[in-house]
N, CA, C, O and the ligand as a Tripos MOL2 file, in Angstrom:
@<TRIPOS>MOLECULE
protein
  241   239    61     0     0
PROTEIN
NO_CHARGES

@<TRIPOS>ATOM
      1 N         -14.2580   -8.5710   22.6660 N.3       1 MET1
      2 CA        -13.5280   -9.3150   21.6260 C.3       1 MET1
      3 C         -12.6190   -8.3600   20.8670 C.2       1 MET1
      4 O         -13.1030   -7.4210   20.2350 O.2       1 MET1
      5 N         -11.3620   -8.5760   20.9170 N.am      2 PRO2
      6 CA        -10.4220   -7.6440   20.2750 C.3       2 PRO2
      7 C         -10.5220   -7.6890   18.7610 C.2       2 PRO2
      8 O         -10.7470   -8.7380   18.1570 O.2       2 PRO2
      9 N         -10.3520   -6.5360   18.1820 N.am      3 ASN3
     10 CA        -10.3890   -6.4380   16.7210 C.3       3 ASN3
     11 C          -8.9800   -6.6310   16.1680 C.2       3 ASN3
     12 O          -8.0940   -5.8210   16.4400 O.2       3 ASN3
     13 N          -8.7650   -7.6840   15.4040 N.am      4 PRO4
     14 CA         -7.4050   -7.9610   14.9050 C.3       4 PRO4
     15 C          -6.8880   -6.9290   13.9220 C.2       4 PRO4
     16 O          -5.6860   -6.8460   13.6730 O.2       4 PRO4
     17 N          -7.8050   -6.1340   13.3580 N.am      5 THR5
     18 CA         -7.3510   -5.1340   12.3910 C.3       5 THR5
     19 C          -7.0360   -3.8100   13.0640 C.2       5 THR5
     20 O          -6.5030   -2.9050   12.4220 O.2       5 THR5
     21 N          -7.3550   -3.6790   14.3430 N.am      6 ALA6
     22 CA         -7.0920   -2.4200   15.0250 C.3       6 ALA6
     23 C          -5.6120   -2.2770   15.3130 C.2       6 ALA6
     24 O          -4.9110   -3.2690   15.5110 O.2       6 ALA6
     25 N          -5.1340   -1.0360   15.3360 N.am      7 ASP7
     26 CA         -3.7450   -0.7580   15.6690 C.3       7 ASP7
     27 C          -2.7780   -1.4600   14.7340 C.2       7 ASP7
     28 O          -1.7020   -1.9050   15.1330 O.2       7 ASP7
     29 N          -3.1910   -1.5450   13.4880 N.am      8 ARG8
     30 CA         -2.2960   -2.1150   12.4750 C.3       8 ARG8
     31 C          -2.0340   -1.0640   11.4060 C.2       8 ARG8
     32 O          -2.9240   -0.2980   11.0340 O.2       8 ARG8
     33 N          -0.8090   -1.0420   10.9240 N.am      9 CYS9
     34 CA         -0.4670   -0.1230    9.8530 C.3       9 CYS9
     35 C          -1.2800   -0.4690    8.6060 C.2       9 CYS9
     36 O          -1.2620   -1.6230    8.1770 O.2       9 CYS9
     37 N          -1.9910    0.4890    8.0110 N.am     10 PRO10
     38 CA         -2.8110    0.2030    6.8280 C.3      10 PRO10
     39 C          -1.9800   -0.1330    5.6040 C.2      10 PRO10
     40 O          -2.5090   -0.6430    4.6170 O.2      10 PRO10
     41 N          -0.6910    0.1460    5.6560 N.am     11 LEU11
     42 CA          0.1540   -0.1220    4.4960 C.3      11 LEU11
     43 C           0.8280   -1.4770    4.5700 C.2      11 LEU11
     44 O           0.9050   -2.1880    3.5680 O.2      11 LEU11
     45 N           1.3100   -1.8360    5.7300 N.am     12 CYS12
     46 CA          2.0730   -3.0820    5.8210 C.3      12 CYS12
     47 C           1.5500   -4.0070    6.9070 C.2      12 CYS12
     48 O           2.0760   -5.1060    7.0860 O.2      12 CYS12
     49 N           0.5250   -3.5820    7.6330 N.am     13 ALA13
     50 CA         -0.1690   -4.4220    8.6200 C.3      13 ALA13
     51 C           0.6880   -4.7450    9.8380 C.2      13 ALA13
     52 O           0.3520   -5.6380   10.6160 O.2      13 ALA13
     53 N           1.7840   -4.0300   10.0060 N.am     14 ARG14
     54 CA          2.5440   -4.2110   11.2380 C.3      14 ARG14
     55 C           1.8910   -3.3720   12.3290 C.2      14 ARG14
     56 O           1.1210   -2.4580   12.0350 O.2      14 ARG14
     57 N           2.1960   -3.6790   13.5870 N.am     15 PRO15
     58 CA          1.6100   -2.8870   14.6870 C.3      15 PRO15
     59 C           1.9850   -1.4080   14.5630 C.2      15 PRO15
     60 O           3.1060   -1.0650   14.1880 O.2      15 PRO15
     61 N           1.0400   -0.5590   14.8800 N.am     16 THR16
     62 CA          1.2930    0.8680   14.7500 C.3      16 THR16
     63 C           2.2070    1.3620   15.8630 C.2      16 THR16
     64 O           2.2890    0.7760   16.9420 O.2      16 THR16
     65 N           2.8830    2.4500   15.5650 N.am     17 ALA17
     66 CA          3.6920    3.1120   16.5840 C.3      17 ALA17
     67 C           2.9570    4.3640   17.0260 C.2      17 ALA17
     68 O           2.4360    5.1040   16.1910 O.2      17 ALA17
     69 N           2.9060    4.6090   18.3210 N.am     18 PRO18
     70 CA          2.1670    5.7850   18.8310 C.3      18 PRO18
     71 C           2.6380    7.0890   18.1920 C.2      18 PRO18
     72 O           1.8400    8.0030   17.9840 O.2      18 PRO18
     73 N           3.9080    7.1770   17.8870 N.am     19 ASP19
     74 CA          4.4420    8.4070   17.3050 C.3      19 ASP19
     75 C           4.0150    8.5830   15.8530 C.2      19 ASP19
     76 O           4.0700    9.6880   15.3140 O.2      19 ASP19
     77 N           3.5940    7.5050   15.2300 N.am     20 HIS20
     78 CA          3.2970    7.5670   13.7980 C.3      20 HIS20
     79 C           1.9000    7.0640   13.4840 C.2      20 HIS20
     80 O           1.5900    6.7910   12.3240 O.2      20 HIS20
     81 N           1.0630    6.9390   14.4840 N.am     21 ALA21
     82 CA         -0.2870    6.4180   14.2820 C.3      21 ALA21
     83 C          -0.9850    7.1750   13.1580 C.2      21 ALA21
     84 O          -0.8080    8.3880   13.0460 O.2      21 ALA21
     85 N          -1.7700    6.5010   12.3230 N.am     22 PRO22
     86 CA         -2.0930    5.0650   12.4200 C.3      22 PRO22
     87 C          -1.0920    4.1740   11.6970 C.2      22 PRO22
     88 O          -1.4080    3.0320   11.3620 O.2      22 PRO22
     89 N           0.0940    4.6780   11.4570 N.am     23 PHE23
     90 CA          1.0730    3.8750   10.7260 C.3      23 PHE23
     91 C           2.0990    3.2940   11.6870 C.2      23 PHE23
     92 O           2.1290    3.6300   12.8700 O.2      23 PHE23
     93 N           2.9410    2.4090   11.1490 N.am     24 CYS24
     94 CA          3.8970    1.7080   12.0000 C.3      24 CYS24
     95 C           5.2020    2.4730   12.0880 C.2      24 CYS24
     96 O           5.9970    2.2560   13.0020 O.2      24 CYS24
     97 N           5.4220    3.3640   11.1420 N.am     25 SER25
     98 CA          6.7120    4.0460   11.1030 C.3      25 SER25
     99 C           6.5850    5.3120   10.2660 C.2      25 SER25
    100 O           5.5880    5.5300    9.5770 O.2      25 SER25
    101 N           7.6080    6.1260   10.3440 N.am     26 ARG26
    102 CA          7.5870    7.3420    9.5420 C.3      26 ARG26
    103 C           7.6280    7.0010    8.0510 C.2      26 ARG26
    104 O           7.0560    7.7180    7.2300 O.2      26 ARG26
    105 N           8.2980    5.9190    7.7110 N.am     27 GLY27
    106 CA          8.3730    5.5040    6.3090 C.3      27 GLY27
    107 C           6.9990    5.2390    5.7350 C.2      27 GLY27
    108 O           6.6830    5.6920    4.6350 O.2      27 GLY27
    109 N           6.1770    4.5070    6.4730 N.am     28 CYS28
    110 CA          4.8380    4.2080    5.9700 C.3      28 CYS28
    111 C           3.9840    5.4740    5.9480 C.2      28 CYS28
    112 O           3.1720    5.6650    5.0430 O.2      28 CYS28
    113 N           4.1690    6.3240    6.9320 N.am     29 ARG29
    114 CA          3.3870    7.5640    6.9520 C.3      29 ARG29
    115 C           3.7370    8.4210    5.7350 C.2      29 ARG29
    116 O           2.8520    8.9750    5.0830 O.2      29 ARG29
    117 N           5.0200    8.5230    5.4390 N.am     30 ASP30
    118 CA          5.4370    9.3060    4.2780 C.3      30 ASP30
    119 C           4.9350    8.6640    2.9830 C.2      30 ASP30
    120 O           4.5380    9.3540    2.0440 O.2      30 ASP30
    121 N           4.9600    7.3460    2.9570 N.am     31 ARG31
    122 CA          4.5050    6.6790    1.7510 C.3      31 ARG31
    123 C           3.0090    6.9230    1.5330 C.2      31 ARG31
    124 O           2.5480    7.1000    0.4060 O.2      31 ARG31
    125 N           2.2670    6.9260    2.6420 N.am     32 ASP32
    126 CA          0.8370    7.1910    2.5250 C.3      32 ASP32
    127 C           0.5960    8.5960    1.9930 C.2      32 ASP32
    128 O          -0.2830    8.8120    1.1590 O.2      32 ASP32
    129 N           1.3820    9.5510    2.4830 N.am     33 LEU33
    130 CA          1.2390   10.9310    2.0120 C.3      33 LEU33
    131 C           1.5580   11.0150    0.5240 C.2      33 LEU33
    132 O           0.8600   11.6920   -0.2300 O.2      33 LEU33
    133 N           2.6070   10.3280    0.1110 N.am     34 LEU34
    134 CA          2.9640   10.3380   -1.3080 C.3      34 LEU34
    135 C           1.8670    9.6880   -2.1520 C.2      34 LEU34
    136 O           1.6050   10.1050   -3.2810 O.2      34 LEU34
    137 N           1.2410    8.6770   -1.5940 N.am     35 ASN35
    138 CA          0.1420    8.0430   -2.3220 C.3      35 ASN35
    139 C          -0.9810    9.0430   -2.5590 C.2      35 ASN35
    140 O          -1.5800    9.0870   -3.6330 O.2      35 ASN35
    141 N          -1.2490    9.8380   -1.5420 N.am     36 TRP36
    142 CA         -2.2990   10.8520   -1.6910 C.3      36 TRP36
    143 C          -1.8990   11.8930   -2.7310 C.2      36 TRP36
    144 O          -2.6890   12.2480   -3.6060 O.2      36 TRP36
    145 N          -0.6720   12.3730   -2.6240 N.am     37 LEU37
    146 CA         -0.2340   13.4190   -3.5430 C.3      37 LEU37
    147 C          -0.1510   12.9010   -4.9690 C.2      37 LEU37
    148 O          -0.4020   13.6350   -5.9250 O.2      37 LEU37
    149 N           0.2040   11.6250   -5.1020 N.am     38 GLY38
    150 CA          0.3530   11.0360   -6.4210 C.3      38 GLY38
    151 C          -0.9090   10.3670   -6.9170 C.2      38 GLY38
    152 O          -0.8810    9.6060   -7.8840 O.2      38 GLY38
    153 N          -2.0220   10.6520   -6.2480 N.am     39 ASP39
    154 CA         -3.3040   10.0710   -6.6490 C.3      39 ASP39
    155 C          -3.2580    8.5450   -6.5740 C.2      39 ASP39
    156 O          -3.8730    7.8450   -7.3780 O.2      39 ASP39
    157 N          -2.5250    8.0600   -5.6020 N.am     40 GLY40
    158 CA         -2.4550    6.6190   -5.4210 C.3      40 GLY40
    159 C          -3.7430    6.0400   -4.8850 C.2      40 GLY40
    160 O          -4.0250    4.8490   -5.0230 O.2      40 GLY40
    161 N          -4.5250    6.9250   -4.2640 N.am     41 TYR41
    162 CA         -5.8070    6.4730   -3.7560 C.3      41 TYR41
    163 C          -6.9200    6.9890   -4.6410 C.2      41 TYR41
    164 O          -6.8460    8.0930   -5.1810 O.2      41 TYR41
    165 N          -7.9390    6.1860   -4.7790 N.am     42 ARG42
    166 CA         -9.1240    6.6280   -5.4980 C.3      42 ARG42
    167 C         -10.1980    6.9840   -4.4830 C.2      42 ARG42
    168 O         -10.7030    6.1180   -3.7680 O.2      42 ARG42
    169 N         -10.5370    8.2420   -4.4280 N.am     43 LEU43
    170 CA        -11.5840    8.6470   -3.5070 C.3      43 LEU43
    171 C         -12.9510    8.3440   -4.1100 C.2      43 LEU43
    172 O         -13.1270    8.4060   -5.3270 O.2      43 LEU43
    173 N         -13.9050    8.0220   -3.2670 N.am     44 PRO44
    174 CA        -15.2450    7.7120   -3.7740 C.3      44 PRO44
    175 C         -15.9280    8.9170   -4.3910 C.2      44 PRO44
    176 O         -16.7680    8.7510   -5.2760 O.2      44 PRO44
    177 N         -15.5990   10.1230   -3.9550 N.am     45 GLY45
    178 CA        -16.2440   11.3000   -4.5200 C.3      45 GLY45
    179 C         -15.2210   12.3430   -4.9050 C.2      45 GLY45
    180 O         -14.9510   13.2460   -4.1140 O.2      45 GLY45
    181 N         -14.6340   12.2570   -6.1010 N.am     46 PRO46
    182 CA        -13.6430   13.2470   -6.5230 C.3      46 PRO46
    183 C         -14.2870   14.6140   -6.6790 C.2      46 PRO46
    184 O         -15.4090   14.7070   -7.1770 O.2      46 PRO46
    185 N         -13.6050   15.6800   -6.2650 N.am     47 PRO47
    186 CA        -14.1950   17.0120   -6.2670 C.3      47 PRO47
    187 C         -14.2770   17.6370   -7.6550 C.2      47 PRO47
    188 O         -13.3460   18.3040   -8.1070 O.2      47 PRO47
    189 N         -15.4030   17.4110   -8.3200 N.am     48 ALA48
    190 CA        -15.7290   18.1210   -9.5590 C.3      48 ALA48
    191 C         -14.6950   17.9410  -10.6610 C.2      48 ALA48
    192 O         -14.5480   18.8140  -11.5150 O.2      48 ALA48
    193 N         -13.9830   16.8330  -10.6540 N.am     49 GLU49
    194 CA        -13.0580   16.5840  -11.7490 C.3      49 GLU49
    195 C         -13.7560   15.8610  -12.8940 C.2      49 GLU49
    196 O         -13.4400   16.0630  -14.0670 O.2      49 GLU49
    197 N         -14.7000   15.0230  -12.5280 N.am     50 ASN50
    198 CA        -15.4100   14.2320  -13.5310 C.3      50 ASN50
    199 C         -16.6790   14.9660  -13.9550 C.2      50 ASN50
    200 O         -17.5420   15.2100  -13.1120 O.2      50 ASN50
    201 N         -16.8250   15.3290  -15.2370 N.am     51 PRO51
    202 CA        -18.0250   16.0480  -15.6870 C.3      51 PRO51
    203 C         -19.2950   15.2290  -15.5130 C.2      51 PRO51
    204 O         -20.3930   15.7840  -15.4830 O.2      51 PRO51
    205 N         -19.1540   13.9250  -15.4000 N.am     52 LEU52
    206 CA        -20.3360   13.0960  -15.1940 C.3      52 LEU52
    207 C         -20.7780   13.0890  -13.7410 C.2      52 LEU52
    208 O         -21.8400   12.5630  -13.4080 O.2      52 LEU52
    209 N         -19.9640   13.6730  -12.8840 N.am     53 ASP53
    210 CA        -20.2480   13.5950  -11.4570 C.3      53 ASP53
    211 C         -20.5150   14.9920  -10.9030 C.2      53 ASP53
    212 O         -19.8300   15.4340   -9.9810 O.2      53 ASP53
    213 N         -21.4870   15.6750  -11.4480 N.am     54 ARG54
    214 CA        -21.7680   17.0460  -11.0210 C.3      54 ARG54
    215 C         -23.1250   17.1700  -10.3610 C.2      54 ARG54
    216 O         -23.6930   18.2610  -10.3170 O.2      54 ARG54
    217 N         -23.6480   16.0860   -9.8540 N.am     55 GLY55
    218 CA        -24.8970   16.1580   -9.1090 C.3      55 GLY55
    219 C         -26.1250   16.2060   -9.9930 C.2      55 GLY55
    220 O         -27.1970   16.5960   -9.5300 O.2      55 GLY55
    221 N         -26.0000   15.8210  -11.2520 N.am     56 GLU56
    222 CA        -27.1830   15.7880  -12.1150 C.3      56 GLU56
    223 C         -28.1770   14.7380  -11.6210 C.2      56 GLU56
    224 O         -29.3920   14.9380  -11.6360 O.2      56 GLU56
    225 N         -27.6200   13.6270  -11.1900 N.am     57 GLU57
    226 CA        -28.4780   12.5650  -10.6800 C.3      57 GLU57
    227 C         -28.2650   12.4180   -9.1770 C.2      57 GLU57
    228 O         -27.1630   12.0900   -8.7380 O.2      57 GLU57
    229 N         -29.2980   12.6540   -8.3950 N.am     58 PRO58
    230 CA        -29.1440   12.4970   -6.9440 C.3      58 PRO58
    231 C         -28.8970   11.0420   -6.5790 C.2      58 PRO58
    232 O         -29.5190   10.1490   -7.1550 O.2      58 PRO58
    233 N         -28.0030   10.7900   -5.6350 N.am     59 PRO59
    234 CA        -27.7520    9.3970   -5.2190 C.3      59 PRO59
    235 C         -28.9630    8.8100   -4.5350 C.2      59 PRO59
    236 O         -29.7200    9.5140   -3.8670 O.2      59 PRO59
    237 N         -29.1330    7.5510   -4.7020 N.am     60 LEU60
    238 CA        -30.3200    6.8990   -4.1380 C.3      60 LEU60
    239 C         -30.2010    6.7350   -2.6470 C.2      60 LEU60
    240 O         -31.1110    6.2050   -2.0100 O.2      60 LEU60
    241 ZN          3.7970    0.1640    7.9920 Zn       61 ZN61
@<TRIPOS>BOND
     1     1     2 1
     2     2     3 1
     3     3     4 2
     4     3     5 am
     5     5     6 1
     6     6     7 1
     7     7     8 2
     8     7     9 am
     9     9    10 1
    10    10    11 1
    11    11    12 2
    12    11    13 am
    13    13    14 1
    14    14    15 1
    15    15    16 2
    16    15    17 am
    17    17    18 1
    18    18    19 1
    19    19    20 2
    20    19    21 am
    21    21    22 1
    22    22    23 1
    23    23    24 2
    24    23    25 am
    25    25    26 1
    26    26    27 1
    27    27    28 2
    28    27    29 am
    29    29    30 1
    30    30    31 1
    31    31    32 2
    32    31    33 am
    33    33    34 1
    34    34    35 1
    35    35    36 2
    36    35    37 am
    37    37    38 1
    38    38    39 1
    39    39    40 2
    40    39    41 am
    41    41    42 1
    42    42    43 1
    43    43    44 2
    44    43    45 am
    45    45    46 1
    46    46    47 1
    47    47    48 2
    48    47    49 am
    49    49    50 1
    50    50    51 1
    51    51    52 2
    52    51    53 am
    53    53    54 1
    54    54    55 1
    55    55    56 2
    56    55    57 am
    57    57    58 1
    58    58    59 1
    59    59    60 2
    60    59    61 am
    61    61    62 1
    62    62    63 1
    63    63    64 2
    64    63    65 am
    65    65    66 1
    66    66    67 1
    67    67    68 2
    68    67    69 am
    69    69    70 1
    70    70    71 1
    71    71    72 2
    72    71    73 am
    73    73    74 1
    74    74    75 1
    75    75    76 2
    76    75    77 am
    77    77    78 1
    78    78    79 1
    79    79    80 2
    80    79    81 am
    81    81    82 1
    82    82    83 1
    83    83    84 2
    84    83    85 am
    85    85    86 1
    86    86    87 1
    87    87    88 2
    88    87    89 am
    89    89    90 1
    90    90    91 1
    91    91    92 2
    92    91    93 am
    93    93    94 1
    94    94    95 1
    95    95    96 2
    96    95    97 am
    97    97    98 1
    98    98    99 1
    99    99   100 2
   100    99   101 am
   101   101   102 1
   102   102   103 1
   103   103   104 2
   104   103   105 am
   105   105   106 1
   106   106   107 1
   107   107   108 2
   108   107   109 am
   109   109   110 1
   110   110   111 1
   111   111   112 2
   112   111   113 am
   113   113   114 1
   114   114   115 1
   115   115   116 2
   116   115   117 am
   117   117   118 1
   118   118   119 1
   119   119   120 2
   120   119   121 am
   121   121   122 1
   122   122   123 1
   123   123   124 2
   124   123   125 am
   125   125   126 1
   126   126   127 1
   127   127   128 2
   128   127   129 am
   129   129   130 1
   130   130   131 1
   131   131   132 2
   132   131   133 am
   133   133   134 1
   134   134   135 1
   135   135   136 2
   136   135   137 am
   137   137   138 1
   138   138   139 1
   139   139   140 2
   140   139   141 am
   141   141   142 1
   142   142   143 1
   143   143   144 2
   144   143   145 am
   145   145   146 1
   146   146   147 1
   147   147   148 2
   148   147   149 am
   149   149   150 1
   150   150   151 1
   151   151   152 2
   152   151   153 am
   153   153   154 1
   154   154   155 1
   155   155   156 2
   156   155   157 am
   157   157   158 1
   158   158   159 1
   159   159   160 2
   160   159   161 am
   161   161   162 1
   162   162   163 1
   163   163   164 2
   164   163   165 am
   165   165   166 1
   166   166   167 1
   167   167   168 2
   168   167   169 am
   169   169   170 1
   170   170   171 1
   171   171   172 2
   172   171   173 am
   173   173   174 1
   174   174   175 1
   175   175   176 2
   176   175   177 am
   177   177   178 1
   178   178   179 1
   179   179   180 2
   180   179   181 am
   181   181   182 1
   182   182   183 1
   183   183   184 2
   184   183   185 am
   185   185   186 1
   186   186   187 1
   187   187   188 2
   188   187   189 am
   189   189   190 1
   190   190   191 1
   191   191   192 2
   192   191   193 am
   193   193   194 1
   194   194   195 1
   195   195   196 2
   196   195   197 am
   197   197   198 1
   198   198   199 1
   199   199   200 2
   200   199   201 am
   201   201   202 1
   202   202   203 1
   203   203   204 2
   204   203   205 am
   205   205   206 1
   206   206   207 1
   207   207   208 2
   208   207   209 am
   209   209   210 1
   210   210   211 1
   211   211   212 2
   212   211   213 am
   213   213   214 1
   214   214   215 1
   215   215   216 2
   216   215   217 am
   217   217   218 1
   218   218   219 1
   219   219   220 2
   220   219   221 am
   221   221   222 1
   222   222   223 1
   223   223   224 2
   224   223   225 am
   225   225   226 1
   226   226   227 1
   227   227   228 2
   228   227   229 am
   229   229   230 1
   230   230   231 1
   231   231   232 2
   232   231   233 am
   233   233   234 1
   234   234   235 1
   235   235   236 2
   236   235   237 am
   237   237   238 1
   238   238   239 1
   239   239   240 2
@<TRIPOS>SUBSTRUCTURE
     1 MET1         2 RESIDUE 1 A MET
     2 PRO2         6 RESIDUE 1 A PRO
     3 ASN3        10 RESIDUE 1 A ASN
     4 PRO4        14 RESIDUE 1 A PRO
     5 THR5        18 RESIDUE 1 A THR
     6 ALA6        22 RESIDUE 1 A ALA
     7 ASP7        26 RESIDUE 1 A ASP
     8 ARG8        30 RESIDUE 1 A ARG
     9 CYS9        34 RESIDUE 1 A CYS
    10 PRO10       38 RESIDUE 1 A PRO
    11 LEU11       42 RESIDUE 1 A LEU
    12 CYS12       46 RESIDUE 1 A CYS
    13 ALA13       50 RESIDUE 1 A ALA
    14 ARG14       54 RESIDUE 1 A ARG
    15 PRO15       58 RESIDUE 1 A PRO
    16 THR16       62 RESIDUE 1 A THR
    17 ALA17       66 RESIDUE 1 A ALA
    18 PRO18       70 RESIDUE 1 A PRO
    19 ASP19       74 RESIDUE 1 A ASP
    20 HIS20       78 RESIDUE 1 A HIS
    21 ALA21       82 RESIDUE 1 A ALA
    22 PRO22       86 RESIDUE 1 A PRO
    23 PHE23       90 RESIDUE 1 A PHE
    24 CYS24       94 RESIDUE 1 A CYS
    25 SER25       98 RESIDUE 1 A SER
    26 ARG26      102 RESIDUE 1 A ARG
    27 GLY27      106 RESIDUE 1 A GLY
    28 CYS28      110 RESIDUE 1 A CYS
    29 ARG29      114 RESIDUE 1 A ARG
    30 ASP30      118 RESIDUE 1 A ASP
    31 ARG31      122 RESIDUE 1 A ARG
    32 ASP32      126 RESIDUE 1 A ASP
    33 LEU33      130 RESIDUE 1 A LEU
    34 LEU34      134 RESIDUE 1 A LEU
    35 ASN35      138 RESIDUE 1 A ASN
    36 TRP36      142 RESIDUE 1 A TRP
    37 LEU37      146 RESIDUE 1 A LEU
    38 GLY38      150 RESIDUE 1 A GLY
    39 ASP39      154 RESIDUE 1 A ASP
    40 GLY40      158 RESIDUE 1 A GLY
    41 TYR41      162 RESIDUE 1 A TYR
    42 ARG42      166 RESIDUE 1 A ARG
    43 LEU43      170 RESIDUE 1 A LEU
    44 PRO44      174 RESIDUE 1 A PRO
    45 GLY45      178 RESIDUE 1 A GLY
    46 PRO46      182 RESIDUE 1 A PRO
    47 PRO47      186 RESIDUE 1 A PRO
    48 ALA48      190 RESIDUE 1 A ALA
    49 GLU49      194 RESIDUE 1 A GLU
    50 ASN50      198 RESIDUE 1 A ASN
    51 PRO51      202 RESIDUE 1 A PRO
    52 LEU52      206 RESIDUE 1 A LEU
    53 ASP53      210 RESIDUE 1 A ASP
    54 ARG54      214 RESIDUE 1 A ARG
    55 GLY55      218 RESIDUE 1 A GLY
    56 GLU56      222 RESIDUE 1 A GLU
    57 GLU57      226 RESIDUE 1 A GLU
    58 PRO58      230 RESIDUE 1 A PRO
    59 PRO59      234 RESIDUE 1 A PRO
    60 LEU60      238 RESIDUE 1 A LEU
    61 ZN61       241 GROUP 0 **** ****
């Protein structure tokens, strides 16, 4: 059973291009990079930026 979300650009959901995988184009790839650099994404575990997140409480 094919996965409809596979081979889709994570930014615009168009089919990916092999040259720019997993994105559909260089534009989306660059935009994704800018999102990372500009903190556009929230990572689940930021590296020691939050004083409340220093391993005082072990995750369950
Ligand atoms: Zn795209």
